TORGU-10974 format. One record per residue: residue number from 1; x, y, z of N, C-alpha, C in turn. Coordinates in steps of 0.1 Angstrom, whole numbers, plus 5000, padded with zeros to 4 digits. Each point is the difference from the previous one (the first is absolute). Example, Ala and Ser with C-alpha at 12.3 -4.5 7.8 and 13.67 -1.06 7.14 Angstrom:
2
   num    n_X    n_Y    n_Z   ca_X   ca_Y   ca_Z    c_X    c_Y    c_Z
     1   5132   4943   5078   4991   5012   5000   5009   5012   5000
     2   4996   5011   4993   5009   5011   5000   4992   5011   5008
This chain:
216
   num    n_X    n_Y    n_Z   ca_X   ca_Y   ca_Z    c_X    c_Y    c_Z
     1   7799   1927   3715   4991   4998   5012   4987   5009   4999
     2   5002   5012   4995   4988   5009   4999   4991   4995   4989
     3   5005   4994   4989   4992   4995   4990   4992   4988   5005
     4   5006   4991   5008   4992   4989   5005   4989   5004   5009
     5   5002   5010   5008   4990   5006   5009   4988   5005   4992
     6   5004   5007   4989   4990   5006   4991   4991   4990   4994
     7   5007   4989   4995   4992   4989   4994   4991   4993   5010
     8   5004   4999   5012   4992   4993   5010   4988   5009   5003
     9   5002   5013   5001   4988   5010   5002   4990   4999   4989
    10   5005   5000   4988   4991   4999   4988   4992   4987   5000
    11   5007   4989   5004   4994   4987   5000   4989   5000   5011
    12   5003   5005   5011   4990   5000   5011   4988   5009   4997
    13   5003   5011   4993   4989   5009   4996   4991   4993   4990
    14   5006   4993   4990   4992   4992   4990   4991   4990   5007
    15   5006   4993   5010   4992   4989   5007   4988   5007   5007
    16   5003   5011   5007   4989   5007   5007   4989   5004   4990
    17   5004   5005   4989   4990   5005   4990   4992   4988   4995
    18   5006   4989   4997   4993   4988   4995   4990   4995   5010
    19   5004   5000   5013   4991   4995   5011   4989   5010   5003
    20   5002   5013   4998   4991   5010   5005   4989   5002   4989
    21   5004   5000   4988   4991   5004   4989   4998   4988   4991
    22   4987   4996   4997   4996   4989   4991   4998   5006   4986
    23   5001   4992   4990   4998   5005   4986   4986   5005   4998
    24   4990   4994   5007   4986   5005   4998   4998   5014   5006
    25   5008   5003   5011   4999   5013   5006   5007   5011   4992
    26   5011   4996   4993   5007   5009   4992   4993   5004   4987
    27   4996   4989   4993   4994   5002   4987   4985   4999   5001
    28   4993   5008   5008   4986   4999   5001   4993   5008   4989
    29   4991   4995   4993   4992   5007   4990   4993   5011   5005
    30   5001   5012   4995   4994   5012   5005   4985   5000   4998
    31   4995   4993   4990   4985   5000   4998   4993   4989   5007
    32   5007   4991   5008   4994   4990   5007   4998   5004   5014
    33   4989   4995   5006   4996   5003   5014   4999   4988   5007
    34   4997   5001   5013   4998   4988   5009   4988   4992   4996
    35   4990   5008   4994   4988   4993   4996   5002   4990   4989
    36   5009   5004   4991   5003   4991   4988   5007   4988   5005
    37   5009   5001   5010   5007   4988   5005   4991   4991   5008
    38   4989   5005   5005   4991   4992   5009   4993   4990   4991
    39   5002   4987   5002   4994   4990   4992   4985   4999   5002
    40   4995   5006   5011   4986   4999   5003   4992   5012   4994
    41   5007   5008   4992   4994   5012   4995   4994   4997   4986
    42   4987   5002   4998   4994   4997   4987   5005   5011   4990
    43   5001   4995   4987   5006   5009   4990   4991   5001   4987
    44   4989   4993   4999   4992   5001   4988   4986   5001   5004
    45   4993   5009   4993   4985   5002   5003   4993   4998   4986
    46   4991   4991   4999   4993   4997   4988   4985   5003   5001
    47   4995   5007   4991   4985   5003   5000   4994   4992   4988
    48   4991   4991   5003   4993   4992   4991   4985   5002   5002
    49   4994   5009   4992   4986   5004   5001   4998   5008   5013
    50   4991   4995   5009   4998   5007   5013   5009   4994   5011
    51   5007   4989   4997   5009   4994   5010   5014   5006   4999
    52   5006   5001   5012   5013   5005   5001   5009   4989   5008
    53   5011   4997   4994   5009   4989   5006   5014   5007   5003
    54   5004   4998   5013   5013   5004   5004   5009   4988   5001
    55   5010   5000   4992   5009   4988   4998   5014   5003   5004
    56   5006   4990   5006   5015   5001   5004   5007   4989   4991
    57   5007   5005   4990   5007   4991   4991   5012   4993   5006
    58   5004   5004   5012   5012   4994   5007   4996   4988   5009
    59   4986   4998   5001   4995   4989   5008   4992   4990   4992
    60   4998   4989   5005   4992   4990   4993   4985   5004   5000
    61   4993   4995   4990   4985   5003   4999   4993   4991   5010
    62   4992   5007   5008   4991   4993   5010   4986   5005   4999
    63   4990   4992   4996   4987   5006   4999   4995   5007   5012
    64   4995   5012   4998   4995   5009   5011   5011   5007   5008
    65   5013   4997   4997   5011   5006   5007   5008   5008   4990
    66   5004   4993   4990   5009   5007   4990   4995   4995   4986
    67   4992   5008   4993   4997   5014   5003   4988   5002   5009
    68   5000   5012   5006   4989   5004   5008   4989   5006   4990
    69   4988   4996   5003   4989   5004   4991   4991   5011   5007
    70   4997   5010   4992   4991   5011   5005   4989   5001   4990
    71   4988   5000   5005   4988   5000   4992   4997   5014   4993
    72   5005   5011   5006   4998   5013   4995   5012   5009   5004
    73   5000   5012   4995   5010   5010   5002   5000   5004   5015
    74   4988   5001   5006   4999   5005   5014   5008   4990   5009
    75   4998   4987   4998   5007   4990   5008   5016   5002   4999
    76   5004   5002   4988   5015   5001   4998   5005   5013   5007
    77   4992   5011   4999   5004   5013   5006   5001   4998   5015
    78   4990   4993   5006   5001   4998   5014   5012   4992   5004
    79   5004   4990   4992   5012   4992   5003   5012   5008   4999
    80   5001   5009   4990   5012   5009   4998   5001   5009   5012
    81   4989   5006   5004   5000   5009   5012   5005   4993   5012
    82   4996   4987   5002   5005   4993   5011   5015   4997   4999
    83   5005   4997   4988   5014   4997   4998   5008   5013   5003
    84   4996   5011   4996   5008   5012   5002   4999   5004   5015
    85   4989   4997   5006   5000   5003   5015   5010   4992   5008
    86   5003   4988   4994   5010   4992   5006   5015   5002   4995
    87   5001   5011   4992   5013   5003   4995   5005   4991   4989
    88   4991   4993   4993   5003   4991   4989   4997   5008   4987
    89   5011   5002   4992   4998   5007   4987   5008   4991   4990
    90   4992   4994   4991   5006   4992   4990   4998   5006   4986
    91   5011   5001   4992   4998   5004   4986   4993   4989   4992
    92   4989   5004   4994   4992   4990   4993   4998   5004   4985
    93   5001   4990   4992   4997   5002   4985   4986   4997   4998
    94   4992   5010   4995   4986   4998   4998   4997   4996   4985
    95   4994   4989   4998   4996   4995   4987   4985   4999   4999
    96   4995   5004   4989   4985   4999   4998   4998   4991   4988
    97   4991   4990   5001   4996   4992   4989   4990   5006   4992
    98   5003   5001   4987   4992   5007   4990   5001   4992   4987
    99   4993   5006   4990   5000   4993   4987   5005   5010   4989
   100   5008   4995   4991   5006   5008   4989   4990   5001   4988
   101   5004   5006   4990   4991   5002   4988   4997   4986   4993
   102   5009   4990   5002   4997   4987   4994   4992   4991   5009
   103   4995   5005   5012   4992   4993   5009   5007   4990   5009
   104   5013   5001   5000   5009   4992   5009   5002   5007   5013
   105   5000   4992   5011   5002   5005   5013   5015   5003   5002
   106   5002   5012   5006   5014   5005   5002   5000   5006   5014
   107   5012   5001   5006   5002   5007   5013   5007   5013   4997
   108   4994   5012   5004   5007   5013   4997   5004   5006   5014
   109   5011   5006   4999   5005   5007   5012   4993   5013   5002
   110   4995   5002   5012   4993   5012   5004   5007   5007   5011
   111   4999   5014   5001   5007   5007   5011   4994   4997   5014
   112   4987   4998   5001   4994   4998   5013   4986   4993   4998
   113   4997   4993   5010   4987   4993   5000   4988   5010   5002
   114   5003   5011   5007   4989   5010   5002   5000   5010   4988
   115   5011   5002   4993   5000   5009   4988   5007   4992   4989
   116   4993   4991   4994   5007   4991   4989   5003   5008   4988
   117   4993   5011   4997   5003   5008   4988   4999   4991   4987
   118   4988   4993   4999   4998   4990   4990   4999   5007   4986
   119   4997   5013   4999   4999   5006   4987   5013   5005   4994
   120   5011   4999   5009   5013   5005   4995   5008   4989   4995
   121   5010   5002   4991   5009   4990   4995   5009   4995   5011
   122   5005   4988   5000   5009   4995   5010   5014   5006   5000
   123   5003   5006   4989   5013   5007   4999   4999   5014   4997
   124   5010   5008   5002   5000   5015   4997   5000   5002   4985
   125   4991   5008   4995   5000   5002   4986   5007   5013   4997
   126   5008   5000   4990   5007   5012   4996   4991   5008   4991
   127   4995   5011   5005   4991   5009   4992   5007   5009   4990
   128   5013   5000   5000   5007   5009   4990   4999   4994   4986
   129   4995   5009   4991   4999   4995   4986   5013   5000   4994
   130   5003   4990   4991   5013   4999   4994   5002   5012   4990
   131   4990   5006   4996   5001   5012   4991   4993   5012   5007
   132   5007   5011   4999   4995   5012   5006   4987   5005   4994
   133   5000   4999   4986   4988   5004   4993   4996   4988   4991
   134   4991   4991   5005   4997   4988   4993   4990   5003   4988
   135   5002   4994   4989   4992   5000   4988   4996   5015   4997
   136   5010   5008   4996   4996   5014   4996   4992   5000   4987
   137   4989   5008   5000   4991   5001   4989   4994   5013   5000
   138   4994   5004   4989   4993   5013   4999   4985   4998   5002
   139   4994   5011   5004   4986   4999   5002   4992   5000   4987
   140   4990   4991   5000   4992   4999   4988   4987   5008   5003
   141   4998   5011   4994   4988   5009   5004   4994   5005   4986
   142   4989   4995   4997   4993   5004   4988   4997   5015   5000
   143   4998   5005   5011   4997   5015   5001   5011   5009   4996
   144   5012   4994   4999   5012   5008   4996   5005   4997   4986
   145   4993   4992   4992   5004   4996   4987   4995   5009   4989
   146   4994   5011   5004   4995   5009   4990   5004   5015   5003
   147   5013   5003   4999   5004   5014   5003   4994   5010   4989
   148   4998   5012   5004   5004   5007   5012   4990   4998   5012
   149   4990   4992   4998   4989   4999   5011   5006   4992   5012
   150   4995   5004   5011   5004   4994   5013   5015   5000   5003
   151   5007   5010   4995   5014   5001   5002   5002   5005   5015
   152   5011   4995   5006   5003   5004   5014   4990   4996   5010
   153   4991   4991   4997   4990   4996   5009   5004   4988   5008
   154   4994   4997   5011   5003   4988   5008   4996   4988   4993
   155   5008   4989   5002   4996   4987   4993   4987   4995   5005
   156   4994   4992   4992   4987   4994   5003   5001   4990   5011
   157   4989   4998   5007   4999   4990   5011   5001   4986   4995
   158   5009   4992   5006   5002   4987   4995   4992   4990   5010
   159   4988   4998   4996   4991   4992   5009   5003   4985   4999
   160   5008   4996   4990   5003   4985   4998   5013   4997   5007
   161   5007   5009   5005   5014   4998   5006   5009   4993   4990
   162   5000   5006   4988   5008   4994   4989   5015   5002   5003
   163   5004   5010   5008   5014   5004   5001   5005   4995   5014
   164   4994   4991   5006   5005   4994   5013   5012   4992   4996
   165   5011   5002   5007   5013   4993   4998   5008   5006   4989
   166   4996   5012   4995   5008   5007   4989   5003   5014   5005
   167   5010   5006   4994   5005   5013   5003   4996   5009   4989
   168   4992   5011   5003   4995   5009   4989   5006   5014   5003
   169   5000   5009   4990   5004   5013   5002   4994   5007   5012
   170   4987   4997   5003   4993   5006   5011   5007   4995   5013
   171   5005   4988   5001   5007   4995   5012   5013   5007   5001
   172   5007   5004   4989   5012   5007   5000   4998   5014   5007
   173   4989   5006   4996   4997   5013   5006   4998   4999   5015
   174   4994   4990   5005   4998   4998   5014   5013   4997   5007
   175   5009   4992   4994   5013   4997   5006   5008   5013   5001
   176   4999   5009   4990   5008   5012   5000   4995   5009   5012
   177   4987   5001   5002   4995   5008   5011   5003   4993   5014
   178   5000   4987   5000   5003   4994   5013   5014   5002   5004
   179   5009   5002   4990   5014   5002   5003   5003   5014   5005
   180   4991   5009   4999   5002   5014   5005   4998   5001   5015
   181   5005   5011   5005   4999   5003   5015   4985   5002   5003
   182   4994   5009   4991   4985   5002   5002   4994   4999   4986
   183   4989   4992   5000   4993   4997   4987   4988   5010   4999
   184   4997   5004   4988   4988   5009   4998   4988   4991   4999
   185   5001   4987   4999   4988   4992   4999   4995   4996   5014
   186   4987   5003   5002   4994   4998   5013   4998   4985   5003
   187   5002   4991   4990   4999   4986   5003   5013   4994   5004
   188   5011   5007   5000   5013   4995   5004   5002   5001   5015
   189   5007   4991   5006   5003   5001   5014   5008   5012   5004
   190   5008   5005   4990   5009   5012   5003   4994   5012   4994
   191   4987   5001   5000   4993   5013   4995   5004   5012   5008
   192   5004   5011   4993   5004   5012   5007   4989   5008   5006
   193   4987   4996   4997   4989   5008   5006   4993   5009   4989
   194   4989   5005   5004   4992   5008   4990   5007   5013   4997
   195   5006   5006   5009   5008   5013   4998   5011   4997   4990
   196   5007   4989   5002   5012   4997   4991   4995   4998   4986
   197   4989   4992   4998   4995   4998   4986   4995   5013   4994
   198   4993   5008   5008   4995   5013   4995   5011   5009   4996
   199   5011   5000   5008   5012   5008   4996   5006   4996   4987
   200   5000   4987   4997   5005   4995   4987   4990   5005   4989
   201   4987   5000   5002   4991   5004   4990   5002   5015   4997
   202   5002   5008   5011   5002   5015   4998   5013   5003   4993
   203   5010   4991   5001   5012   5003   4993   5000   4995   4986
   204   4989   4994   4996   5000   4995   4986   5005   4986   4998
   205   5001   4992   5010   5006   4987   4999   4991   4991   4991
   206   4987   5002   5000   4991   4993   4992   4995   5008   4988
   207   5008   5009   4995   4995   5009   4989   4997   4992   4988
   208   5008   4989   4997   4998   4992   4988   4987   4992   5001
   209   4995   4998   5012   4988   4991   5001   4987   5009   5001
   210   5002   5013   5000   4988   5008   5001   4992   5000   4987
   211   4987   4999   5001   4991   5000   4989   4990   5012   5001
   212   5000   5007   4988   4991   5012   4999   4986   4995   4996
   213   4990   5004   5007   4987   4996   4997   4993   5012   4995
   214   4994   4998   4988   4994   5012   4993   4985   5000   5005
   215   4996   5011   5005   4986   5001   5005   4992   5008   4990
   216   4989   4994   4995   4992   5007   4990   4992   5011   5006
């Protein structure tokens, strides 16, 4: 008898649950809002030259109604301010009509109609180089090819930018100093200051680089 009563209770609880909660209410997408479910909410914004078109892909195309046409950005901004004052906020995909390198018209996704960021790529670019030290090479300096002259001197100025994209021993020196807590180089962001560099000079840190000048 107790088992029958328990089965009846479970059955009634199941019926109450099915009547009270609908599947849409239980499995609601977390990223969806009421604005997305509203069929009257526009979802695509297209800029073609100076014209701006606000389009609702869920409704039929009606000239002058869907899409709405704005002659300039100011008209669209005023319309958006009115929508927000009425509590209407619709997630909109902004597309800008432009031309690729082949001269063909394409639509590119932009973050905002007021800040399109046209000079930036549409995707995030990974700036990390696949190699830590790309194209290692030695410095070519004619001033150092005739020892013992010009020994321990600074490398010549590369006005042609010949070593752009390559790693030279001079770059290695900068990387070593950048890895220190305080760098003696005043051009590094972690420079220890004038007193720090002068203390290294006084302790003989640069003794190998000192040059004796003979005065006649």
